C-alpha positions in Angstrom: 7.6 18.4 5.7 5.5 16.0 3.2 5.5 12.1 2.9 8.4 12.6 -0.1 10.4 14.7 1.4 11.0 13.0 4.9 11.8 9.9 2.5 14.1 11.6 0.5 15.5 12.7 3.3 16.5 10.0 5.3 16.6 7.0 2.0 19.1 6.3 0.0 18.7 7.2 -3.7 18.7 4.0 -5.2 15.5 4.4 -7.1 14.2 7.0 -10.2 11.0 6.6 -8.2 7.7 8.5 -9.3 6.5 11.1 -7.3 3.6 9.0 -6.0 3.0 7.7 -2.9 1.0 5.0 -2.1 -1.3 4.3 0.8 -3.4 0.9 0.7 -4.4 -1.4 -2.2 -7.6 -3.8 -2.5 -7.9 -6.4 -5.2 -5.7 -5.2 -8.1 -6.5 -1.3 -6.9 -4.1 1.0 -5.4 -4.8 3.9 -3.5 -1.7 7.3 -3.1 -2.8 9.4 -0.3 -4.1 11.9 -2.2 -6.7 8.4 -2.1 -6.2 8.9 -6.2 -7.0 4.8 -6.8 -4.5 3.5 -9.4 -5.2 0.1 -11.4 -2.0 -2.3 -11.3 -0.3 -3.0 -14.2 3.2 -3.8 -12.6 2.0 -5.5 -8.9 5.1 -4.5 -7.3 7.1 -6.0 -9.9 5.3 -9.4 -10.3 5.2 -9.8 -6.2 1.7 -9.0 -5.4 0.4 -12.3 -7.2 -3.1 -12.2 -5.7 -3.2 -7.9 -5.9 -3.7 -6.3 -3.0 -4.6 -7.5 0.5 -6.8 -10.6 -0.5 -8.6 -11.4 2.5 -7.8 -15.7 2.8 -4.0 -14.3 2.5 -4.1 -11.3 4.8 -6.3 -13.5 7.2 -3.4 -16.2 7.3 -0.9 -13.7 7.8 -2.2 -12.1 10.9 -3.5 -15.6 12.1 0.3 -16.3 12.1 1.6 -13.0 13.0 -0.4 -13.8 16.5 1.2 -16.5 16.9 4.9 -16.3 16.3 6.9 -14.3 13.8 9.7 -15.0 14.0 12.2 -18.2 15.4 15.9 -19.1 15.0 16.7 -22.2 12.0 18.0 -23.8 14.2 13.8 -24.9 15.3 11.3 -26.5 13.4 8.0 -24.7 12.1 5.5 -26.6 10.6 4.0 -23.3 9.1 7.9 -23.7 6.8 7.5 -27.6 7.0 4.0 -27.3 5.3 5.1 -24.8 2.9 8.1 -26.5 1.7 6.4 -29.8 1.2 3.8 -27.9 -0.7 5.8 -26.4 -2.8 8.1 -29.3 -3.4 4.6 -31.6 -4.5 3.9 -28.8 -6.8 6.8 -28.4 -8.7 8.9 -32.2 -8.4 11.8 -31.3 -6.1 13.5 -33.0 -4.0 14.5 -30.5 -1.5 14.3 -26.2 -0.9 16.2 -23.8 0.8 14.3 -20.7 2.0 15.8 -16.8 2.0 14.5 -13.8 1.2 14.9 -12.7 -2.0 15.3 -13.7 -6.1 19.4 -13.1 -5.5 19.7 -14.8 -2.6 17.8 -18.5 -3.9 19.9 -17.8 -7.2 23.2 -17.4 -4.8 22.6 -20.3 -2.8 21.6 -21.8 -6.3 25.2 -20.8 -7.3 27.0 -22.4 -4.4 25.3 -26.4 -4.8 26.3 -26.1 -8.5 29.7 -24.8 -7.0 29.6 -27.3 -4.2 28.4 -30.4 -5.7 31.5 -30.3 -8.4 33.9 -29.4 -6.2 32.3 -32.6 -4.1 32.1 -34.5 -7.3 35.3 -33.6 -9.3 37.9 -31.2 -7.2 39.4 -28.1 -7.5 39.2 -26.4 -11.4 35.3 -27.0 -12.1 33.6 -24.5 -11.1 32.7 -22.1 -14.1 28.9 -20.9 -14.5 27.4 -20.2 -17.9 24.6 -17.3 -17.9 22.8 -16.1 -21.1 23.7 -12.2 -22.5 20.8 -9.9 -21.5 20.2 -11.8 -18.2 19.7 -10.5 -14.7 20.2 -12.8 -11.6 20.6 -10.3 -8.8 22.1 -7.0 -7.5 24.9 -9.0 -4.8 28.5 -9.2 -6.2 28.1 -12.4 -7.0 25.1 -12.2 -8.8 25.2 -9.6 -10.2 28.5 -11.6 -12.1 26.2 -14.1 -12.7 24.2 -11.2 -14.4 24.8 -10.9 -18.7 24.5 -7.0 -19.0 27.0 -4.6 -19.5 25.6 -2.2 -18.2 25.5 -4.1 -14.5 29.7 -4.4 -14.7 30.8 -0.9 -13.1 31.8 0.5 -9.8 31.8 -2.4 -7.4 35.0 -4.2 -8.7 36.4 -6.3 -8.5 33.3 -8.9 -9.9 33.0 -12.6 -8.6 34.8 -14.3 -11.2 34.1 -18.2 -12.5 31.5 -16.4 -14.7 30.6 -16.4 -18.7 27.8 -15.2 -20.8 27.3 -16.5 -24.3 24.2 -15.2 -26.7 20.8 -16.7 -26.3 19.7 -19.0 -27.9 23.0 -19.6 -29.5 23.3 -23.8 -29.3 27.1 -23.7 -30.9 28.2 -21.1 -28.8 27.3 -22.6 -26.4 28.9 -26.3 -26.8 31.7 -24.5 -27.5 32.2 -22.8 -23.9 30.4 -25.7 -22.2 34.1 -27.0 -21.4 35.9 -29.3 -18.9 35.7 -25.9 -16.1 32.2 -25.6 -16.4 29.7 -26.5 -13.0 26.4 -24.8 -14.5 24.1 -23.5 -17.5 22.0 -20.8 -15.8 19.3 -19.0 -17.3 16.1 -17.0 -17.3 12.5 -19.2 -19.7 11.9 -15.4 -20.4 14.4 -12.3 -19.8 12.6 -10.3 -17.8 14.4 -7.2 -17.6 16.5 -8.5 -20.1 13.6 -6.9 -21.9 11.0 -10.1 -21.5 12.3 -12.0 -24.2 11.2 -16.1 -24.5 14.1 -18.5 -25.2 13.6 -20.5 -28.3 12.6 -24.2 -26.8 15.1 -25.9 -29.1 17.8 -24.2 -27.0 16.2 -24.4 -23.7 16.2 -28.3 -25.1 19.9 -28.4 -26.1 21.0 -27.0 -22.8 19.0 -29.6 -20.5 21.0 -32.2 -23.4 24.5 -30.9 -22.5 23.5 -30.9 -18.9 22.7 -34.3 -18.9 26.0 -35.4 -21.3 28.8 -33.5 -19.1 27.3 -33.7 -15.8 26.5 -30.1 -15.4 23.8 -29.1 -13.1 20.6 -27.1 -15.0 19.7 -24.0 -13.5 16.4 -22.2 -13.8 16.2 -19.1 -12.6 12.6 -18.2 -12.2 12.3 -15.5 -9.7 10.4 -13.5 -12.2 8.2 -16.3 -14.7 7.3 -18.5 -11.3 4.4 -19.0 -9.0 1.6 -19.4 -12.3 3.3 -16.0 -13.7 3.7 -17.6 -17.3 0.5 -19.9 -17.3 2.5 -23.0 -16.1 3.0 -22.8 -12.4 7.0 -23.1 -13.2 7.8 -21.8 -17.0 10.3 -24.6 -17.1 6.8 -26.6 -18.3 6.4 -24.4 -21.4 9.1 -26.2 -22.2 9.2 -29.7 -21.5 12.4 -29.8 -19.1 13.7 -30.2 -15.4 16.4 -28.3 -14.6 18.1 -29.9 -11.5 18.1 -26.3 -9.4 14.8 -24.0 -10.1 15.0 -20.7 -8.1 11.3 -18.4 -7.0 10.9 -15.6 -4.9 8.8 -12.4 -5.4 5.2 -14.0 -6.1 5.6 -17.0 -4.3 4.0 -14.9 -0.6 2.2 -12.4 -1.9 4.3 -9.8 -1.1 6.1 -10.8 1.5 10.0 -11.3 1.2 11.0 -14.9 0.4 13.3 -16.6 -2.0 13.2 -20.9 -2.6 16.1 -22.8 -4.2 15.2 -25.9 -5.5 16.6 -28.9 -5.9 16.6 -32.5 -7.6 17.6 -35.6 -5.8 20.6 -35.1 -8.0 22.0 -32.5 -5.6 19.5 -31.8 -2.7 21.9 -33.3 -0.1 25.1 -30.8 -1.6 24.5 -28.4 1.2 25.7 -29.5 4.8 25.1 -27.9 8.2 27.2 -24.6 8.2 27.8 -24.4 3.7 24.7 -21.9 4.2 22.0 -19.8 5.8 19.9 -17.6 6.7 18.3 -15.9 9.7 15.0 -14.7 8.3 14.4 -17.8 5.0 11.8 -19.9 6.3 9.7 -17.1 7.8 6.6 -17.6 9.5 4.5 -14.9 7.8 6.8 -15.3 4.8 5.4 -19.3 4.8 1.9 -18.2 5.8 1.5 -15.9 2.7 2.4 -18.6 0.5 0.9 -21.2 1.8 -2.7 -19.9 0.2 -0.4 -18.3 -2.7 0.1 -22.3 -3.5 -3.3 -23.6 -2.6 -4.8 -21.2 -5.0 -2.2 -20.8 -8.0 -2.6 -24.9 -8.3 -6.3 -24.5 -7.7 -8.5 -25.7 -10.5 -8.6 -23.5 -13.0 -6.5 -21.1 -11.9 -3.5 -21.4 -14.1 -6.1 -21.6 -17.2 -7.6 -18.5 -16.7 -4.0 -17.1 -16.6 -3.4 -18.3 -19.7 -6.5 -16.7 -21.4 -6.6 -13.1 -20.1 -2.7 -13.6 -21.3 -4.0 -14.6 -24.9 -6.7 -11.9 -24.4 -4.2 -9.6 -23.8 -1.9 -10.7 -26.5 -5.0 -9.8 -29.0 -5.7 -6.7 -27.6 -2.9 -5.2 -28.0 -1.1 -6.6 -31.2 -4.6 -4.2 -32.2 -3.3 -1.2 -30.6 -2.0 2.1 -33.0 1.5 2.7 -32.0 2.1 -0.8 -30.6 5.4 -2.4 -33.0 5.4 -5.9 -31.2 4.9 -7.7 -28.4 6.7 -10.5 -26.6 6.5 -12.8 -23.3 4.8 -15.2 -21.6 1.3 -15.5 -20.1 0.6 -12.4 -17.5 4.4 -11.1 -18.1 4.4 -9.2 -20.8 6.7 -6.7 -22.9 5.7 -3.9 -25.5 7.8 -2.3 -27.9 5.9 1.0 -29.1 6.5 2.3 -32.8 7.6 5.9 -31.7 7.0 6.7 -27.8 9.2 6.4 -25.0 8.3 3.2 -22.7 9.5 6.3 -19.9 7.6 8.6 -21.7 4.5 5.9 -21.3 4.8 5.1 -17.9 4.7 8.6 -15.9 1.3 9.6 -18.1 -0.2 6.8 -17.3 0.3 7.9 -13.1 -1.9 10.5 -14.0 -4.5 8.4 -15.8 -4.7 6.3 -12.9 -2.7 3.0 -14.5 0.7 1.5 -12.8 3.0 0.6 -15.3 6.8 -1.2 -16.0 8.8 -1.1 -18.0 11.7 -3.3 -19.3 15.7 -1.8 -21.2 13.0 -0.3 -24.3 9.7 -1.5 -23.7 6.5 -1.2 -22.1 6.4 -4.2 -19.4 2.9 -5.5 -18.0 3.0 -7.8 -14.6 -0.5 -7.9 -13.7 -1.8 -9.4 -10.4 -2.6 -12.9 -11.4 -6.0 -12.5 -10.7 -7.0 -9.5 -12.3 -10.5 -9.3 -13.8 -11.4 -9.0 -17.5 -12.7 -5.8 -16.2 -9.8 -4.1 -15.6 -7.5 -5.5 -18.0 -10.0 -4.1 -20.5 -10.1 -0.2 -18.3 -6.2 0.3 -18.0 -5.5 -1.5 -21.8 -8.0 1.3 -23.1 -6.1 4.6 -20.5 -2.8 2.3 -22.4 -4.3 2.8 -26.4 -5.3 6.5 -25.2 -1.7 7.5 -24.3 -0.7 5.8 -27.6 -2.8 7.4 -29.8 
């Protein structure tokens, strides 16, 4: 029995997997079990931020696993203390709660928002506004928060208390932000929704509405955070500071992590007994995360991410078969003129290139450490597939 047969015989079929068995990786290249090499323009959906098995990152995780791999959150660990301290210092937030995924980070944000309002105003102020076309996770609460009808099926009843207004529609948002609302939750770039960047005017209007009505502004930076957009947080591009920011994916370089960062205004809302996580703040994740933070904030690193972004945007805009390019930093969506994104992604596998989709677009989320030579090689394959 081969790997794929064994896998499909035992693992639930919840993904549309490609017939590729990834066996190892180094730098920005993945290698399958037949020793075929692929340039990775997806980085595990934006998770392998430093590429595969980065030496400094791997050394830190391996050192940690030989020291202590896990302990209950009833106790303290120095590696979690270091990670939290660095993350709060970099982002300017007061405190952080660690979980294991973006969905968990968003669940924590939802709980903070509702308890903040309950503690201050009592019952009846629990509605959270999210945006049409958003995506916030696959738990029941975060699916309910997601503003896409395609996800609101099968798992009835969904969690109540979420309404969705169109992105960039300030009037609709103002009309919805009544006295029952405790938070407005948004992605600065809607990733799963097609790599769509919000308008700066709209984002600033959200901040103003939240300030006027004592509503918490919640930023889902699960995909945009940790340097993905050329700033450590995408909020920096828009000149706003949300009350809560959630992170995950590339934050620990490939080890499961979720982080819910809260400003001083709401960082003391959760008290013992109101939230928790068995694996949250796991020493391995924190060890990997410490390396990611160090590298991403090192001198010139994020400037290079922005330069690589401009380079890729320019090249794609001149590529035959490309209708438009959207996104921010190394979070890029490509609308094609004729070919279907899914077909191009599948064909790219044969040519040794890993791509992603987002709705009708081809999506690129390369490692932040990708080289110009690797960019050129991957884009050349992509252009040949479109020609």
